[in-house]
C-alpha angles and dihedrals in degrees: 000000000000120000121250093254091057092050091047092051091051091049095047091048092051091049093045092052088054093052101263125134115216141204132185131176114258113253118253121190115255094001132101112247102176113113105254086346091282109070124068100170137027120203128189132191119167106308093341126101131189123200105200133192110197121209145132126271092257092058101047095102095053092045091049091051092047092051095046092047092050094048094047095042092051096036091235123154114202138120120256121184122211112212108193117190113227104202094191095053094032092227142097123260104213128205129177122216118196119162117203109215122213113237113255114235119222113235 
């Protein structure tokens, strides 16, 4: 199973080739560095933005659950992409998560 740094390098290179600029928080030992605990990598291109969670194929389900729980719990509507590295196929499986929030009615 590839280490996180290897997956991040593959993702940033794929994005760079397609014209995106990227940013990720520097790693600090024993501290969480994901943005809000759900975003590993930010990518910008013109007016577009990608919020990306990097993982491996075997961890997609747990990452999906973590993202959905965070968005619902905090009543946040935004798109987060899961990029799961498939070592056998040498490519990313990509999934978009976008929770539609129901409007809260004032009582």
